C-alpha positions as CSV (number, residue, x, y, z in Angstrom):
1,M,-54.8,76.6,-85.3
2,I,-58.4,75.6,-84.7
3,D,-61.0,77.3,-86.9
4,V,-64.1,78.2,-84.9
5,P,-67.2,77.9,-87.1
6,D,-68.8,81.2,-87.9
7,E,-72.3,79.9,-86.9
8,L,-71.0,79.2,-83.3
9,V,-69.4,82.7,-83.1
10,V,-72.8,84.2,-84.0
11,S,-74.6,82.0,-81.5
12,L,-72.3,82.8,-78.7
13,R,-72.6,86.6,-79.4
14,T,-76.4,86.3,-79.6
15,H,-76.9,84.4,-76.4
16,S,-74.0,85.7,-74.3
17,G,-73.2,89.2,-75.7
18,G,-69.7,90.5,-75.2
19,E,-68.8,87.6,-72.9
20,G,-69.7,85.1,-75.6
21,A,-67.7,87.1,-78.2
22,A,-64.7,87.0,-75.9
23,F,-65.1,83.3,-75.3
24,A,-65.3,82.7,-79.1
25,G,-62.2,84.7,-79.7
26,A,-60.3,82.7,-77.0
27,L,-61.4,79.3,-78.3
28,P,-58.4,78.6,-80.7
29,G,-55.9,79.2,-77.9
30,V,-57.9,77.2,-75.3
31,A,-58.2,74.3,-77.8
32,G,-54.5,74.4,-78.6
33,R,-53.7,74.4,-74.9
34,F,-55.7,71.2,-74.1
35,L,-54.6,69.4,-77.3
36,Q,-51.1,69.8,-75.9
37,E,-51.7,69.2,-72.2
38,W,-53.8,66.1,-72.7
39,G,-51.8,64.7,-75.6
40,L,-54.4,64.9,-78.2
41,R,-54.4,65.3,-82.0
42,P,-57.4,66.4,-84.1
43,D,-59.2,63.7,-85.9
44,G,-61.9,65.3,-88.0
45,A,-64.0,68.4,-88.6
46,A,-65.1,70.5,-85.6
47,M,-68.7,70.1,-84.4
48,Y,-70.7,72.6,-82.5
49,G,-74.0,73.4,-80.8
50,M,-75.5,76.6,-79.6
51,C,-72.7,77.3,-77.2
52,A,-70.0,74.6,-77.3
53,L,-67.2,73.6,-79.7
54,V,-66.5,69.8,-79.9
55,L,-63.3,68.6,-81.6
56,P,-62.9,64.9,-82.5
57,V,-59.5,63.9,-81.2
58,V,-57.2,60.9,-80.7
59,R,-55.4,60.5,-77.4
60,G,-51.7,59.9,-78.0
61,A,-51.1,57.9,-74.8
62,D,-53.4,55.0,-75.9
63,G,-54.8,55.8,-79.3
64,R,-58.3,56.2,-77.9
65,R,-60.7,58.3,-79.9
66,A,-62.4,61.0,-77.9
67,A,-64.1,64.4,-78.1
68,L,-62.7,67.6,-76.7
69,K,-65.7,69.8,-75.6
70,L,-65.2,73.5,-74.9
71,Q,-68.0,75.7,-73.5
72,M,-68.6,78.7,-71.2
73,V,-69.0,77.8,-67.6
74,D,-72.3,79.1,-66.3
75,E,-75.2,78.0,-64.1
76,E,-76.4,75.4,-66.7
77,T,-73.0,74.0,-67.6
78,A,-71.1,74.0,-64.3
79,G,-72.8,70.8,-63.1
80,E,-72.1,68.8,-66.3
81,P,-68.8,67.2,-65.3
82,V,-70.2,66.4,-61.8
83,A,-73.3,64.7,-63.3
84,L,-71.3,62.7,-65.8
85,R,-69.0,61.4,-63.0
86,V,-72.0,60.4,-60.9
87,W,-73.9,58.8,-63.8
88,G,-70.7,57.0,-64.9
89,A,-70.2,55.5,-61.5
90,A,-73.8,54.3,-61.5
91,G,-73.6,52.9,-65.1
92,A,-76.6,55.1,-66.0
93,G,-75.9,55.3,-69.8
94,A,-74.3,58.7,-70.0
95,V,-71.3,59.6,-72.0
96,A,-68.0,58.9,-70.1
97,L,-65.9,61.9,-68.8
98,L,-62.2,61.2,-69.3
99,E,-60.7,64.5,-68.3
100,H,-61.9,67.8,-66.9
101,D,-60.4,71.3,-66.2
102,A,-62.5,73.1,-63.7
103,A,-61.1,76.6,-64.5
104,T,-62.1,76.6,-68.1
105,G,-64.8,73.9,-68.2
106,A,-62.9,71.9,-70.8
107,M,-63.9,68.3,-70.9
108,L,-62.5,65.2,-72.7
109,L,-65.3,62.9,-73.4
110,E,-65.8,59.4,-74.8
111,R,-66.3,59.5,-78.6
112,L,-69.8,58.5,-79.7
113,D,-71.1,58.0,-83.2
114,E,-72.1,61.5,-84.2
115,R,-73.5,60.1,-87.5
116,R,-76.2,58.2,-85.6
117,P,-78.3,60.4,-83.4
118,L,-81.6,59.1,-82.1
119,A,-83.2,61.9,-84.1
120,G,-82.2,59.9,-87.2
121,V,-84.5,56.9,-86.3
122,A,-87.4,57.2,-88.7
123,D,-90.0,55.7,-86.5
124,A,-90.9,58.3,-83.9
125,R,-92.5,55.8,-81.5
126,V,-89.3,53.7,-81.5
127,A,-87.3,56.9,-80.7
128,V,-89.6,57.9,-77.9
129,R,-89.2,54.4,-76.3
130,V,-85.4,54.6,-76.5
131,L,-85.5,58.1,-75.0
132,A,-87.8,56.9,-72.2
133,R,-85.5,54.0,-71.3
134,S,-82.5,56.4,-71.3
135,L,-84.3,58.8,-69.0
136,A,-85.3,56.0,-66.6
137,R,-81.7,55.0,-66.2
138,L,-80.6,58.6,-65.5
139,V,-83.2,59.6,-63.0
140,R,-82.8,56.5,-60.8
141,V,-79.6,58.2,-59.6
142,P,-79.9,60.6,-56.6
143,A,-78.5,64.1,-57.2
144,P,-75.2,64.8,-55.5
145,P,-74.9,67.6,-52.9
146,G,-74.5,71.1,-54.3
147,M,-76.4,70.5,-57.5
148,R,-78.7,73.4,-58.5
149,G,-82.2,72.6,-57.5
150,L,-85.6,72.6,-59.2
151,G,-87.3,74.0,-56.1
152,E,-85.5,77.4,-56.5
153,A,-86.3,77.5,-60.2
154,A,-90.0,76.8,-59.5
155,E,-90.2,79.6,-57.0
156,R,-88.7,82.0,-59.6
157,M,-91.1,80.8,-62.3
158,L,-94.1,81.3,-60.1
159,L,-93.1,84.8,-59.1
160,A,-92.6,85.7,-62.8
161,A,-95.8,84.0,-64.2
162,P,-98.3,86.8,-63.7
163,G,-96.2,89.5,-65.4
164,A,-95.3,87.2,-68.3
165,A,-99.0,86.2,-68.8
166,G,-99.8,89.9,-69.0
167,G,-97.3,90.3,-71.8
168,L,-99.2,87.8,-74.0
169,A,-101.5,89.2,-76.7
170,D,-104.0,86.4,-76.7
171,E,-106.4,86.1,-73.7
172,G,-106.7,82.3,-74.1
173,E,-102.9,82.0,-73.9
174,R,-102.8,84.3,-70.9
175,R,-105.2,81.9,-69.1
176,L,-103.2,78.9,-70.3
177,L,-99.9,80.2,-68.9
178,L,-101.6,81.0,-65.6
179,D,-103.1,77.5,-65.5
180,C,-99.6,76.1,-66.0
181,A,-98.5,78.1,-63.0
182,A,-101.4,76.9,-60.9
183,A,-100.5,73.3,-61.7
184,L,-96.8,73.9,-60.9
185,R,-97.8,75.5,-57.6
186,E,-99.5,72.3,-56.5
187,V,-96.2,70.3,-56.6
188,A,-93.5,73.0,-56.1
189,G,-93.2,72.3,-52.4
190,E,-91.9,68.8,-53.2
191,P,-89.3,69.4,-55.9
192,G,-87.6,66.0,-55.7
193,D,-84.0,64.9,-55.4
194,R,-83.1,62.9,-58.5
195,L,-80.3,63.8,-60.9
196,L,-82.0,65.3,-63.9
197,H,-80.6,65.8,-67.4
198,W,-83.1,68.7,-68.2
199,D,-82.5,68.6,-72.0
200,L,-82.8,65.0,-73.1
201,H,-84.1,65.3,-76.7
202,Y,-83.5,63.1,-79.7
203,D,-80.2,64.8,-80.8
204,N,-78.8,64.5,-77.3
205,I,-78.7,60.7,-77.5
206,L,-76.1,59.1,-79.8
207,A,-75.2,55.6,-80.7
208,G,-72.2,54.2,-78.8
209,R,-69.1,52.8,-80.5
210,A,-68.1,49.1,-80.4
211,E,-64.5,50.0,-79.4
212,E,-65.8,51.6,-76.3
213,G,-67.8,48.5,-75.4
214,R,-71.1,50.4,-76.3
215,A,-72.2,48.4,-79.4
216,G,-75.9,48.6,-79.7
217,E,-76.2,51.1,-76.8
218,W,-77.8,54.5,-77.0
219,V,-75.8,57.1,-74.9
220,A,-77.0,60.4,-73.4
221,L,-74.9,63.5,-73.6
222,D,-74.9,67.3,-73.1
223,P,-76.9,67.5,-69.8
224,K,-77.8,70.8,-68.1
225,P,-78.2,69.0,-64.8
226,L,-80.2,69.8,-61.7
227,S,-81.7,68.1,-58.7
228,G,-85.5,67.5,-58.9
229,D,-88.5,65.6,-59.9
230,P,-88.3,63.4,-63.0
231,G,-91.6,64.7,-64.2
232,F,-89.7,67.9,-65.2
233,E,-87.8,65.8,-67.8
234,L,-90.6,64.8,-70.1
235,F,-91.2,68.0,-72.1
236,P,-88.3,67.8,-74.6
237,A,-89.6,64.4,-75.8
238,L,-93.1,65.9,-76.4
239,H,-91.9,69.1,-78.0
240,N,-89.1,67.8,-80.3
241,R,-90.4,65.9,-83.4
242,F,-93.7,67.4,-82.4
243,D,-96.9,65.6,-83.4
244,A,-100.1,66.8,-81.9
245,S,-101.8,63.4,-82.3
246,E,-98.9,61.7,-80.3
247,V,-98.7,64.1,-77.3
248,L,-100.7,62.0,-74.8
249,W,-99.4,58.7,-76.1
250,R,-95.8,60.0,-75.5
251,F,-96.6,61.4,-72.1
252,D,-98.2,58.2,-70.9
253,L,-95.3,56.1,-72.3
254,L,-92.7,58.3,-70.7
255,S,-94.4,58.6,-67.3
256,G,-95.1,54.9,-67.3
257,T,-91.5,53.9,-68.2
258,L,-90.1,56.2,-65.5
259,G,-92.7,54.9,-62.9
260,L,-94.1,58.3,-62.2
261,D,-97.3,59.4,-60.7
262,R,-99.2,60.7,-63.7
263,E,-100.7,63.8,-62.0
264,R,-97.4,64.9,-60.6
265,A,-95.7,64.3,-63.9
266,R,-98.5,66.3,-65.6
267,A,-98.0,69.2,-63.2
268,W,-94.2,69.3,-63.7
269,T,-94.6,69.1,-67.5
270,L,-96.9,72.1,-67.4
271,G,-94.3,73.8,-65.3
272,R,-91.8,73.2,-68.1
273,V,-94.3,74.9,-70.5
274,L,-94.4,77.8,-68.1
275,Q,-90.6,78.0,-68.0
276,N,-90.4,78.1,-71.8
277,G,-93.2,80.6,-71.9
278,L,-91.3,82.9,-69.5
279,W,-88.3,82.7,-71.8
280,E,-90.4,83.5,-74.9
281,V,-92.0,86.6,-73.3
282,G,-88.7,87.7,-71.9
283,G,-87.3,87.6,-75.4
284,G,-90.1,89.9,-76.6
285,A,-92.6,87.3,-77.9
286,R,-96.3,88.1,-77.6
287,R,-97.6,84.6,-78.4
288,L,-96.7,81.2,-77.0
289,P,-95.2,78.8,-79.5
290,A,-98.1,76.9,-81.1
291,D,-96.7,73.4,-80.1
292,H,-96.1,74.5,-76.5
293,A,-99.7,75.8,-76.2
294,E,-101.0,72.6,-77.7
295,I,-99.1,70.4,-75.3
296,A,-100.5,72.4,-72.4
297,R,-104.0,72.3,-73.7
298,Q,-103.9,68.5,-74.1
299,L,-102.4,68.0,-70.6
300,L,-105.1,70.2,-69.2
301,G,-107.8,68.3,-71.0
302,R,-108.8,71.2,-73.2
303,N,-109.0,69.4,-76.5
């Protein structure tokens, strides 16, 4: 039997309600099924994120160490195996997909070194440079047909922006959110066609293992993929390990490494601030997170 960490059960219930609770309850059986069907044996303690259970395993057929990832299939996760296959074929630096079951979303992935996330690199500027190079490799790849699109998401955000701004308690933040929407409106008609990761922060890049031929390589994982403009990818690197004095340095380094037009990248990054602001207000918040507001102010030249 596989023990599902209590923290994961709580997270699934919090974010997905009854459906999440049912998924958590079914996880031991689903894990047991794929351990048997794919010839795997457990090889260490279970790991987890907000919505996924990851089991370190060894494949019996060849002794290869791997990771069994189990998560709910939804709009964000449905494209993950598709993206991993496309990036794998292009040699774009993403984790390798070894097996996939479409009905359950179960994936068998290459094992990376979970003890060495990019977040553990002490020098933040070194970490930003690594992340920028990883992003540059990923976004060179065109999105495959059928991938969810940034254009549709931008339309929904723009429709929701006035109501969300009205829900903020601070007049300055209301103007800030509406200015983010105005910037997004300028670029929304050209949403782009690159394959985006959407959530590439410093904990979603791990060191590769020598036995996988990845010695010295940093490898991206856990995408929530969509088709769009690479400028929409920059926000996590600004928000995570936040440092107000580094915002514009990071933004310029990222947009330069990816070869982006700075003004378009600025507009899409402000669109990402808008997206997060909509989620915050939708969850009952009356203020924007302070770091989000600071990023927006700096990109708008308000400091």
